[in-house]
C-alpha positions in Angstrom: 0.0 0.0 0.0 2.6 2.5 1.1 6.0 2.9 -0.6 9.0 5.1 0.1 8.3 7.3 -2.9 4.8 8.1 -1.7 5.9 8.9 1.8 8.7 11.0 0.4 6.1 13.0 -1.7 3.9 13.5 1.3 6.9 14.7 3.4 7.8 17.1 0.7 4.3 18.6 1.0 4.1 18.8 4.8 7.5 18.3 6.2 7.7 17.4 9.9 3.8 17.4 10.1 3.9 13.9 8.8 4.2 11.2 11.4 4.5 7.4 11.2 2.6 5.1 13.6 1.2 8.1 15.5 -0.8 7.1 18.6 -4.4 8.2 18.1 -4.9 8.4 21.9 -3.1 11.8 21.7 -5.9 13.2 19.5 -9.2 11.8 21.0 -11.2 13.1 23.9 -11.4 9.5 25.2 -7.5 9.4 25.2 -7.9 6.0 23.7 -6.7 4.6 20.3 -4.0 2.6 18.5 -1.6 4.1 16.0 -2.4 5.7 12.7 -0.2 4.2 9.9 0.5 7.7 8.5 -0.7 10.8 10.2 -0.6 14.2 8.6 -1.4 17.7 9.9 -2.5 20.0 7.1 -2.8 23.7 7.1 -4.7 24.7 4.0 -7.3 23.5 1.5 -4.5 23.5 -1.1 -2.6 20.9 0.9 -5.8 18.8 1.4 -6.5 18.8 -2.4 -2.9 18.0 -3.3 -2.8 15.0 -0.8 -6.1 13.7 -2.1 -4.8 13.9 -5.6 -1.6 12.1 -4.6 -3.3 9.1 -3.0 -6.2 8.9 -5.5 -4.5 6.6 -7.9 -3.3 4.2 -5.3 -6.7 3.8 -3.8 -5.2 4.4 -0.3 -7.8 4.7 2.5 -7.9 7.9 4.4 -9.7 9.2 7.5 -10.4 12.9 8.2 -9.9 13.6 11.9 -11.8 16.5 13.5 -11.7 17.3 17.1 -11.5 13.7 18.2 -14.7 13.9 20.2 -17.6 11.5 19.6 -15.0 9.1 18.4 -13.6 5.7 19.5 -10.5 4.5 17.7 -9.9 0.7 18.1 -6.7 -0.5 19.7 -5.3 -1.7 16.3 -5.3 1.9 15.1 -6.2 3.3 11.7 -4.8 1.9 8.4 -3.9 4.1 5.5 -3.7 7.9 6.0 -5.2 10.0 8.8 -5.5 13.7 7.9 -6.0 16.3 10.6 -7.0 19.8 9.2 -5.6 22.8 11.0 -4.4 26.2 10.0 -7.0 28.0 7.8 -9.6 25.3 8.6 -9.6 26.6 12.2 -10.9 30.0 11.3 -13.6 31.3 13.5 -16.2 34.0 13.0 -16.1 35.9 9.7 -19.0 38.2 9.0 -20.9 37.8 5.7 -19.0 40.6 4.0 -16.2 38.1 4.0 -13.4 40.2 2.6 -12.3 42.3 5.6 -11.5 39.6 8.2 -10.8 36.6 6.0 -7.2 37.6 5.6 -6.7 37.0 9.3 -7.2 33.3 8.7 -4.7 33.1 5.9 -7.3 32.3 3.3 -7.8 33.9 -0.1 -11.0 35.6 -1.3 -10.6 38.1 -4.0 -14.3 39.0 -4.2 -15.7 39.8 -0.8 -19.2 39.8 -2.3 -18.8 36.4 -3.9 -21.6 33.9 -4.1 -20.0 31.7 -1.4 -20.8 34.4 1.1 -24.5 34.6 0.2 -25.4 32.0 -2.4 -28.0 33.3 -4.8 -31.1 31.3 -3.7 -34.4 32.3 -2.2 -33.9 29.8 0.5 -30.6 31.4 1.6 -31.4 35.1 1.5 -31.2 37.0 4.7 -34.7 38.4 5.1 -34.0 39.8 8.6 -32.0 43.0 8.3 -30.6 42.3 11.7 -29.2 38.9 10.8 -25.7 37.9 9.5 -24.4 35.0 7.6 -21.0 34.2 9.1 -18.4 32.0 7.4 -16.7 29.5 9.6 -13.9 27.0 8.9 -14.8 23.4 9.4 -11.9 23.0 11.9 -13.1 25.9 14.1 -13.8 24.9 17.8 -17.6 24.9 18.3 -17.4 26.1 22.0 -15.0 28.9 21.0 -17.2 29.9 18.1 -20.1 30.1 20.5 -18.1 32.5 22.7 -17.0 34.6 19.7 -20.5 34.9 18.5 -21.7 36.1 22.0 -18.9 38.6 22.2 -19.9 39.9 18.7 -23.5 40.3 19.8 -24.7 37.5 17.5 -27.3 35.1 18.8 -28.0 31.5 17.8 -25.1 29.5 19.1 -25.7 29.9 22.8 -26.7 26.3 23.1 -23.3 25.2 21.6 -21.0 26.5 24.3 -20.8 23.1 26.0 -20.6 20.9 22.9 -17.0 19.8 22.3 -15.5 19.3 18.9 -15.3 21.2 15.6 -17.8 22.9 13.4 -17.4 20.4 10.6 -18.2 17.4 12.9 -21.2 19.3 14.4 -22.7 19.9 10.9 -22.0 16.2 9.9 -23.9 15.0 13.0 -26.3 17.9 13.4 -25.1 18.6 17.0 -27.8 19.7 19.3 -28.6 20.7 22.9 -31.4 22.4 24.9 -33.8 21.9 22.0 -31.6 23.6 19.4 -29.5 22.2 16.7 -26.8 23.5 14.4 -28.7 22.4 11.3 -31.3 25.2 12.1 -28.5 27.7 11.6 -26.8 26.4 8.4 -27.2 28.5 5.3 -24.7 26.5 3.1 -21.8 24.1 3.3 -18.8 24.0 1.1 -17.3 20.5 0.7 -14.5 18.8 -1.2 -14.7 15.3 -2.7 -12.0 12.7 -3.3 -12.3 13.0 -7.1 -11.2 16.6 -6.8 -14.7 18.2 -7.1 -15.9 20.9 -4.8 -19.5 21.7 -4.1 -21.5 24.4 -2.4 -24.5 22.7 -0.8 -27.5 24.7 0.4 -29.2 23.9 3.7 -32.4 22.8 1.9 -30.5 20.0 0.2 -29.2 18.6 3.5 -31.3 16.2 5.5 -30.9 17.7 9.0 -32.6 15.4 11.5 -31.7 14.0 14.9 -28.0 13.3 14.9 -27.9 13.4 11.1 -26.4 16.1 8.9 -24.2 16.3 5.9 -22.8 12.8 5.3 -21.0 13.3 2.0 -17.7 14.9 1.1 -15.1 16.6 3.3 -16.6 19.7 4.9 -14.4 22.8 4.3 -16.4 25.7 5.4 -19.9 26.5 6.7 -22.2 29.5 6.4 -24.3 30.0 9.6 -27.3 32.3 10.0 -27.0 34.3 13.2 -29.1 37.2 14.5 -27.9 40.4 16.0 -29.0 40.9 19.6 -28.2 42.3 23.0 -24.6 41.4 23.7 -24.9 41.1 27.5 -28.1 39.0 27.2 -26.5 36.7 24.7 -23.4 36.3 26.9 -25.6 35.7 30.0 -27.6 33.0 28.2 -24.5 31.3 26.8 -23.0 31.2 30.4 -26.2 29.9 31.8 -26.5 27.0 29.3 -22.8 26.1 29.8 -23.3 25.9 33.5 -26.4 23.6 33.0 -24.3 21.4 30.8 -21.5 21.1 33.3 -23.9 20.3 36.1 -25.6 17.5 34.2 -22.7 15.8 32.4 -19.1 14.7 33.2 -17.7 17.9 31.6 -14.0 17.9 31.1 -13.5 14.2 31.8 -12.1 11.7 29.3 -15.2 10.7 27.5 -16.5 10.7 23.9 -19.8 12.4 24.7 -23.0 10.5 24.6 -22.5 6.9 23.6 -26.0 6.1 22.5 -28.8 7.8 20.6 -31.9 8.6 22.6 -34.6 6.1 21.4 -37.9 7.7 20.4 -39.8 9.0 23.4 -37.1 8.0 25.9 -33.6 8.8 27.0 -30.6 6.4 26.8 -29.1 7.7 30.0 -32.3 7.1 31.9 -32.7 3.6 30.6 -29.1 2.7 31.4 -29.5 4.0 35.0 -32.8 2.2 35.5 -31.1 -1.0 34.2 -28.7 -0.6 37.2 -25.5 0.2 35.3 -24.7 3.7 36.5 -21.1 3.5 37.8 -20.6 0.0 36.4 -16.9 -0.5 35.5 -15.1 -2.8 33.2 -11.3 -2.5 33.1 -10.4 1.2 32.8 -13.9 2.1 31.4 -16.8 3.1 33.6 -20.4 4.2 33.0 -20.4 7.8 34.4 -21.9 8.3 37.9 -23.0 11.7 36.7 -24.8 10.8 33.4 -25.2 7.2 32.5 -25.0 7.8 28.7 -21.4 8.6 29.1 -18.5 6.2 29.4 -15.4 7.5 31.1 -11.8 6.5 30.7 -10.9 6.4 34.4 -7.6 4.8 34.1 -5.9 3.1 31.2 -9.0 2.1 29.4 -8.6 0.4 26.0 -11.0 0.5 23.1 -11.6 -3.2 23.8 -12.8 -2.3 27.4 -15.2 0.4 26.0 -16.5 -1.9 23.3 -17.2 -4.7 25.7 -18.9 -2.3 28.1 -21.1 -1.0 25.3 -22.3 -4.6 24.6 -23.0 -5.2 28.2 -25.1 -2.0 28.3 -27.0 -2.9 25.2 -27.8 -6.4 26.5 -28.9 -5.1 29.9 -31.1 -2.4 28.5 -32.6 -4.9 26.0 -33.5 -7.3 28.9 -34.8 -4.5 31.1 -36.8 -2.4 28.6 -36.9 -4.4 25.3 -35.2 -1.5 23.6 -32.2 -1.8 21.2 -29.8 1.1 21.9 -28.1 2.5 18.8 -24.7 4.0 18.9 -24.1 7.8 18.6 -20.3 7.7 18.7 -18.3 6.9 15.6 -16.1 3.8 15.9 -13.1 3.6 13.5 -10.0 1.5 13.1 -9.1 -2.2 13.4 
């Protein structure tokens, strides 16, 4: 699969940002995961496209790593190439007029009024004169973006202050909290495809449902519809929702977020607790004592520990309530 010439070409592109057999435990919120065969940090869309072109002919598998949340990497690691976008992908808030602040992120945009800022479509027009469409890099931190929006007096992302991870992952999974979801805010998504194509996808063409968002392509950038409001009130609400999140969940611990989807009309955490598994431990993995839909790495948990614990939870809830719990986290690797 890999040969010296291909690795040499990659190293020419990214230099010391290429690593061999890099432990994925360094990059996941679980702090679990075997090695990636080849791990590359990229800093621009140009690098991403060049790498995809390089590996296209060899049919080499690749995995795009976001914030490492909502993710369990198996102990055998990830074969092929793991790509972690950084640099310009991490750009935060850029107001709809695009041209003034975009240079701060190291990206190019010669036409600040270009269609990518406000795609010409009835569905994407800003009808509220006190609204803004902001451009956000897929690698931007969602909690940080929530804080930036509040500081700018822009409302809509208050619910996201306590959701870990990146904007791209949030759009792919339609991240939500407190009855709000990011899909409600999306105006458009710009995505790249392995064949070299790039598309601008309008929100109306994305099936945003519970934990389901854009499932195709590699998300590069997102346009979000935010509304102007009272800065102090937006900050107050953001702080309030973050405090509620911290009070109810094992915030800041080594978890991957919620393990299971909530079944219709019920809550996974409630079912797991009622089944008697709150605090249950297997190896270094434990069902959280704070919220039973979280598994914590409380020692040196392996992916095998977590996977076995998941199966125990599923079996116990099935016996107790007759409900098959479905996974919310993404499991990758071998």
